[in-house]
Backbone as CSV, one residue per row, in Angstrom:
resi,resn,N_x,N_y,N_z,CA_x,CA_y,CA_z,C_x,C_y,C_z
1,MET,-38.095,22.396,46.174,-37.071,21.467,46.635,-35.945,22.260,47.303
2,ALA,-35.476,21.748,48.398,-34.438,22.451,49.164,-33.093,22.419,48.438
3,GLU,-32.382,23.507,48.577,-31.011,23.596,48.078,-30.085,23.674,49.277
4,VAL,-28.842,23.257,49.084,-27.848,23.316,50.146,-26.839,24.404,49.804
5,LEU,-26.535,25.227,50.798,-25.583,26.316,50.635,-24.461,26.134,51.643
6,SER,-23.227,26.146,51.173,-22.051,26.059,52.049,-21.280,27.367,51.943
7,LEU,-20.988,27.971,53.095,-20.298,29.245,53.128,-19.121,29.204,54.090
8,THR,-18.090,29.985,53.788,-17.002,30.207,54.725,-17.358,31.442,55.535
9,VAL,-17.457,31.265,56.857,-17.872,32.345,57.753,-16.787,32.565,58.800
10,THR,-16.299,33.791,58.889,-15.286,34.117,59.876,-15.906,34.961,60.983
11,GLY,-15.241,34.952,62.120,-15.705,35.735,63.247,-16.322,34.894,64.353
12,MET,-16.589,33.613,64.069,-17.086,32.721,65.115,-15.897,32.298,65.964
13,LYS,-15.983,32.510,67.276,-14.857,32.228,68.166,-15.077,31.010,69.062
14,CYS,-16.342,30.542,69.191,-16.620,29.474,70.145,-17.946,28.800,69.800
15,GLY,-18.291,27.804,70.599,-19.554,27.101,70.408,-20.757,28.006,70.597
16,GLY,-20.616,29.012,71.459,-21.702,29.964,71.645,-21.988,30.743,70.372
17,CYS,-20.928,31.110,69.667,-21.091,31.802,68.387,-21.819,30.906,67.385
18,GLU,-21.417,29.647,67.346,-22.089,28.684,66.468,-23.575,28.634,66.774
19,ASN,-23.906,28.493,68.054,-25.306,28.373,68.455,-26.091,29.640,68.153
20,ASN,-25.496,30.800,68.414,-26.188,32.059,68.122,-26.491,32.194,66.632
21,LEU,-25.511,31.876,65.799,-25.716,31.987,64.361,-26.735,30.953,63.889
22,LYS,-26.624,29.747,64.393,-27.564,28.689,64.012,-28.998,29.090,64.363
23,THR,-29.197,29.617,65.566,-30.529,30.038,65.995,-31.071,31.146,65.105
24,LYS,-30.220,32.115,64.781,-30.654,33.232,63.936,-31.042,32.742,62.541
25,LEU,-30.238,31.848,61.966,-30.529,31.369,60.611,-31.736,30.451,60.576
26,GLU,-31.894,29.605,61.589,-33.056,28.705,61.629,-34.365,29.471,61.763
27,ALA,-34.306,30.693,62.287,-35.511,31.515,62.442,-35.967,32.133,61.122
28,LEU,-35.124,32.113,60.112,-35.486,32.684,58.819,-36.482,31.780,58.103
29,ASP,-37.529,32.379,57.548,-38.517,31.616,56.796,-37.858,31.041,55.545
30,GLY,-37.940,29.740,55.390,-37.355,29.081,54.227,-36.084,28.316,54.527
31,VAL,-35.495,28.518,55.710,-34.304,27.773,56.100,-34.747,26.570,56.922
32,SER,-34.336,25.368,56.487,-34.819,24.157,57.157,-33.803,23.508,58.090
33,SER,-32.521,23.679,57.820,-31.506,23.125,58.723,-30.218,23.910,58.588
34,VAL,-29.459,23.945,59.704,-28.203,24.704,59.725,-27.168,23.911,60.501
35,MET,-25.966,23.830,59.953,-24.818,23.292,60.667,-23.726,24.355,60.616
36,ALA,-23.210,24.727,61.784,-22.157,25.743,61.850,-20.969,25.181,62.618
37,SER,-19.762,25.527,62.173,-18.543,25.092,62.854,-17.570,26.263,62.934
38,PHE,-17.279,26.703,64.171,-16.302,27.787,64.301,-14.901,27.274,64.006
39,LYS,-14.619,26.012,64.290,-13.287,25.457,64.024,-13.007,25.383,62.529
40,GLU,-14.000,24.965,61.764,-13.846,24.839,60.311,-14.164,26.135,59.563
41,LYS,-14.744,27.112,60.291,-15.168,28.383,59.694,-16.183,28.154,58.576
42,THR,-17.133,27.253,58.847,-18.129,26.936,57.830,-19.547,26.995,58.377
43,VAL,-20.456,27.303,57.483,-21.887,27.190,57.740,-22.476,26.484,56.529
44,GLU,-23.237,25.440,56.793,-23.937,24.726,55.734,-25.404,24.703,56.098
45,LEU,-26.243,25.071,55.145,-27.666,25.088,55.440,-28.490,24.665,54.251
46,ALA,-29.674,24.156,54.559,-30.651,23.796,53.535,-31.728,24.868,53.547
47,PHE,-32.126,25.304,52.357,-33.119,26.368,52.267,-34.010,26.172,51.052
48,GLU,-35.176,26.800,51.114,-36.137,26.756,50.013,-35.963,28.027,49.171
49,PRO,-35.405,27.909,47.970,-35.097,29.112,47.172,-36.328,29.925,46.785
50,GLU,-37.513,29.327,46.829,-38.708,30.104,46.513,-39.144,30.991,47.688
51,LYS,-38.577,30.751,48.881,-38.916,31.547,50.057,-37.811,32.524,50.461
52,ILE,-36.558,32.163,50.221,-35.423,32.991,50.637,-34.272,32.762,49.664
53,ASP,-33.490,33.813,49.405,-32.360,33.633,48.487,-31.029,33.752,49.232
54,GLU,-29.971,33.432,48.528,-28.633,33.411,49.132,-28.240,34.775,49.694
55,ASP,-28.598,35.845,49.006,-28.240,37.188,49.479,-28.890,37.497,50.826
56,GLU,-30.135,37.079,51.009,-30.821,37.303,52.285,-30.155,36.514,53.410
57,ILE,-29.704,35.311,53.097,-29.009,34.481,54.086,-27.679,35.132,54.474
58,ILE,-26.932,35.570,53.477,-25.645,36.228,53.732,-25.854,37.502,54.543
59,ASP,-26.886,38.272,54.208,-27.188,39.489,54.969,-27.481,39.166,56.430
60,ALA,-28.199,38.075,56.688,-28.520,37.675,58.063,-27.255,37.297,58.833
61,ILE,-26.313,36.642,58.164,-25.046,36.278,58.793,-24.256,37.538,59.160
62,ILE,-24.201,38.484,58.240,-23.498,39.737,58.487,-24.176,40.525,59.602
63,ASP,-25.513,40.559,59.593,-26.271,41.250,60.644,-26.002,40.636,62.010
64,ALA,-25.682,39.339,62.035,-25.391,38.657,63.301,-23.969,38.963,63.796
65,GLY,-23.192,39.690,62.978,-21.855,40.100,63.408,-20.718,39.259,62.865
66,PHE,-20.991,38.453,61.840,-19.966,37.597,61.265,-19.686,38.013,59.831
67,ASN,-18.622,37.479,59.251,-18.231,37.818,57.888,-18.330,36.595,56.998
68,VAL,-18.741,36.816,55.758,-18.819,35.748,54.776,-17.732,35.986,53.745
69,GLU,-16.909,34.961,53.505,-15.810,35.104,52.536,-16.165,34.450,51.224
């Protein structure tokens, strides 16, 4: 069953940043949906915990050049 994860993400400056991060996270095995907002500094996603864990998701966000608070 999918779980929902909400994170505060800084470093997104525009809609392009949102789209880049969304594309990167949606490519991860186990992530089913992503909503990102640079204005709200948030990322919310649904994921399958048996396929991917929160640490792997956070690492992917950091690898994309953003910070998780």
